[in-house]
N, C-alpha and C positions, 0 to 999 in steps of 0.2 A: 504493500500500500504506500510505502514511502519512496518508491522508485520514481524517477523522473525520466521522461523521454524527450529527446530533442528532435526537431524536424526542421527541414528547410522549406521556406515559403518563397517562391519566385514569382514576382509580379512583372509582367511585361507591359509597358505603356508605349504609346506612340504619340508624339506631339502633333496637334492639328496643324494644318497648313497655315501659312502666314496670311493668305488672302481669304477674305470672307465677303461673300455677296449675299444680299437678302432683298426680297421684294415682298411687300405685304400691303393689305388694305387697312384703312382706319376709319373710324366714325367719331365725330366730335359734336359738341353742342347738343347732347341728348338725342342724337340721331338726326339733327337738322342738316348735317353735311357729311358726306363720305368722300373718300379719296384713295389714292394709291401712293405708297412711299417706297423708295428704293435706297439701299445703303451699300456702300463699298467700304470695306474695312481692312486694316492691317492688324493682325494679331501677333503680339509679342515681337515687334520689329527690332527692339533693342535688347531683348533677352531679360527684361525685368517685369514682365507681365503687362506692359503697356498695350493700349488699344487706340488706334487712330481710325476715326470714322468720318466719312463724307456722305451726306444724305441729301435727297431732294424729294419733295412731295408736292402733289397737285390735288386740290380738292374739287368737288363737283360744282362749287359756287365761286370759283375764281380765287379761292384761298390757295397759297403755295408757300413753301419755305425752302431755304438752302442752309445746310448746317455743316460745320466742321468742328470736330471735337477730339480731345486727347484725354484719356484717363490713365492713371497710374496708381497701382495699389502700393500700400506699405511705404509711404513717404515718411521717413523717420524725422520726428520732431522731439524737442526736449520733454514734451509731455507724454506722447504716445505715438505709435505708428498711425498714420492717417491715409485715407484714399483721396487722391487729387483728381479733380475734373476741371478741364478748361474747355470752353465752348464759345464759338462765335456763330451767329446765325442772322439771317434776314428773313422776315416773315411778312406776308401780306394776307390780311383777313378781310373777308367780305362781311360787313355788318349791315348791308342794305336792307335786309328783310325786317329788321326791328329798329334800326337807328339811322338809316339813310346816309351811311358813310362807309368808306374803306379805311383800313388802318394799316400803316406801314411801320414795321418795327425792325430796328437794327440793334442787336444785343451782343454784349461781350460779358462773360461771367467766369468767375473762378470760385470753386467751392471745395471744401474739405469735409469728409465724413469719417466717422469711426468705423471699426471693423464690422460691427453689427449692422451699420446703416441706419441706426435709430437717430443719431445726432448728426446734423449737417449745418454748416455755417459757410457764408460766402459773401462775395461782392459782385454786384451787377451794374453795368452802365448800359443805359437803354435810350436810344434815339427813337422818338415816336412821332408820327405825323398823321393827323386826322384829315382825310381827303373826302370832302362832301360830294354827293352824287350830283352830276350835272344834268340839267334838263335835256331830255331827249329831243325836244323840238327846237331849243335854242341853246347852243353850246356856251353862250356867254352868261347864262343863268344857272343857278344851282337849285336842285330839287330836294331841299332838306329844310329842316326847321331852323329858325334863327338861333336856337340854343346850340345846335351842332355847328353852325357857322361861327359862333363865338369861340369855338375851340379848334377851328380849322387852321392850325399853325403848328410848326414843329415844336417839340418839347424834349428836354433832355433830363433823364432821371439817373441819379447816382445814389446807390443804396447798399446797405449791408443787411443780411438776413440770417435768421436762425430757425431751424425746424426740428421737431422731434416727432417720431412715429413709433407707436407700439401696437402691434397687431397680433392677437392670439386667436383669431377666427380660424375655424377649420377649413373654410372655403371662402375666397374673396368675393365670388359672385353669387353664391347661394349658401351662406353660412347656416349651420345648425347650432353652433355654440361658439362662444368666445367674445372678446372685447376688442374694440379699435379705438385708439386715441391718437389724434393728430393735432399738432400745435405748430403755428408758424407766426413769426413776427418779423417786421421789416421796418427799417428806419432810413428815410431818404432825405437828402438835402442837408441843410445846416453846414457843418464843416466839410461835408462830403462833396459839396458843389452841386451843380445842376440847377434847374429853374423850378423844381417842385420840392416841397418840404412837407413830410408827413410821417406819422407812425401808423402802421397797419398791423393788426393782430387778428388772427382767425383760428378757430379750433373746431374739431369734430369729435364727438363721443358716441359710440355705438355699442350696444349690448344685445347679444343674441343668445337665447336659451329655449329649450322645449317648454311649452306652456305648463306641462306636468311631466314628471319623470317618465321616461320611456314612451312618451307620446310623439307621434310624427308631426304634430302641430307646433310650429316654431313662432315664437314671439320675438320681434325685433323692435328696439327703441333707439332712436337717434336724435341727438341734439347738436345743432351747429350754430355758431355765432361768429360775428365779425364786426370789427370797429376800425374805421379809417379816420384818424384824427389829423386834420390839417394843422400844420405848425406855423401858419401865417394867417393874416386876417382875411375874413370873407366867408360868407355863408350863402346857402341857397336863398333865393327869393321864392317862397313857396305859398301855395294855397292849400293848407293842410286838409281842408274839407274835400276838395276834389283830387288831392294828391297830384297836382300839376306843379311843375317847377321850371325855372329857367336857370341857366348857368352864368348869368351875367356877373354876379358877385361871388361865385363859388370858387374857393381856393383849391379844391381837389380836381385832378384831371380825370376825364372820363375813362382813360386807359387804366387807371388805378382803382376805380370804384367796383363795388359789388353789384351783381345782378341776380335777379330771383325769378324763378319760374321754369318749368320744363317737365318732361315726361317721367323722369326718375327722381325728381326732387319735390317741387311744388306742383303735384299732379292736379290736373284740371285747368291749368293756366299755360299759355303759350311760353315757349322758351324766351326768357327775359321779358315776360309779359306782366310782371308785378313791380310796382314801385313808381318813383317819379317819372313823369313823361312831359313832353312839350304840350302846349295847349292844343286843343282840338282844331282851333282855327289856324294852326301853324304845323300842319301834319307832316310835310315833307314827303319822301318817296316810300316810306316803310308801310304805313297802314293808316286807316281812318282814325285810329286812336292816338296818333302822334308818335314821335320818336321816343324810344326808351333811353333814359338818361343815366340810369344807375343811381346808387346811393352810398352813404357812408356808414350806416348802421343797419345791421341785419341779424335776424335770428330765424331758425327753422326747427320745427319739431316733427318727427315722424314716428308713427306706430303702425306696425303691420303684422298680420298673422298669415304665415305661409302654411299651406296644407296640401296633402296629396289629393289627387283627383280620382273619382271612381273608375275612370277608364284605365285599364291596365296598359294599353298602348301608349297613352300620354305619360303615364308614370315611367314606363320603360324608356321614353325619350327624354326624361328629366324635366318635364313640364309640370309645374305646380300652380295651384290657385293662390290668390292672396286677397285679403281684406286690408284696407289701409285708411289711415287718418293722417292728413298733413295740415300743418299750421305754420305761419311765418309772416314776416313783415320786412320791409325795406324802406328806410327813410333817409332823409338828408341829415347832415351833421347839424347839431343844435336842436333837434326835435326833442320834446320832453319824453320822459319815461312813460307817461300816460299815453302819448301818441304812439310810441313804439309798441306798447303792449295792447292797447285797445284797438289799434288799427290792424290787427292780425287778420289775414285771410285764412279761411278754413275750408277744407274739402275732404270728402270721404268717398270711398269707391271700392271697386273690385277689379280683378284682372288676372292675367296669366304671367308666369315668370319662367324664363328659360335661361339658365346660366350657360354661357358659351365662352370659348377661348378669347374672343374679341371684346367681351363685356357681358353685362347682364341685359338680356332682352326682355322687354315688358310690353304687354298690350293691356291698357287700362280703360275703364269707364268711370267717370267721376261725377259726383253730385256736389256742386259748389254751395257751401252753406253761408259763406261770407266773402264779399269781394267789394272793391271800389268800382265806381262807374268807368274809370279809365283803364282798368285791368283788361288784358287780352285773355279771353277764356277759350278753352278747347276741351270738351268733355271726353271725346275718344282720342286716345293717343297711342302711338307706337314709338318706342324709344329704346336706345341701346347706349350703354356707357359703363365706365368703371366705378363711378361714384353714385350712390343711391341712398335714400333714407326711407 
């Protein structure tokens, strides 16, 4: 019984090739736009685990991007080894459907993260340009609201940021148990330079568990919050009763604001369909409800019950049913806590869930219990994405 035996273990490994090519599709904006992305990469070119990637993407609604990045693991610092990421990119986003403008971004960033990937901090410089939509009949006129025209000039952001993520869910797209906590804070301007100054904080907490032990019915609760605090003088001019705003005296930039609404978040409302909008008499090209302007203070709450369907074929395909309740609000900086809480939009509904490799696919039907007249509503929705409540 006290004898020991020795054995040899031989492991044969082969390093992957240096060249890496990949093509894939993507969906963003809660399913409002899809596209294709291709990436060419060099794996371990200097022998220390580096990766160099060049990517290009084209969206179905004129959005596109060009990216060049370098990542290097185990960069030794006096504190601990860190992972390094450097990236430069150029992005064009089509915002015409809800805000009557296109957005051009040119970014350069450097970030460090710990070995687990939970902690990340970095610096980003971003040149942004809001390009209003031109009138189709007269190229010398713009077909957008005056609120968008007032921001139609280049802006430069220089900021530092920190983020923390802890995710113990057993499945990202269709969890049965676990917790998710995400926190991110950003500080722009002041001694960092640039022409915008603000502090921005946002967080997400999600808890998922079976409703009762050993039951297939899963209860999920999610709460999200965000606060964008301008560090210079200037507030919205707002009509709180109608929730219409202009950006004349607002110190925050539309590229930095929060937006609310969509098929996987604030169900029953159009993507970016909740919150401050331009006046109905100044609608622009987006819709009869005016341009979506975004806000500086937001919160969202979601509760859903996911349950198996009586059809064995649907269950075999991974499709589940759900009942949900969503509540949330989006307001301008300076709004009272009473306005933030009592102005909540509320919806309930039912639908189908299908977790997929590209995101969580949902088909939902909503009953809107509370909304503002200016909100853009949509009772039946199809959406796919990585974030959901």
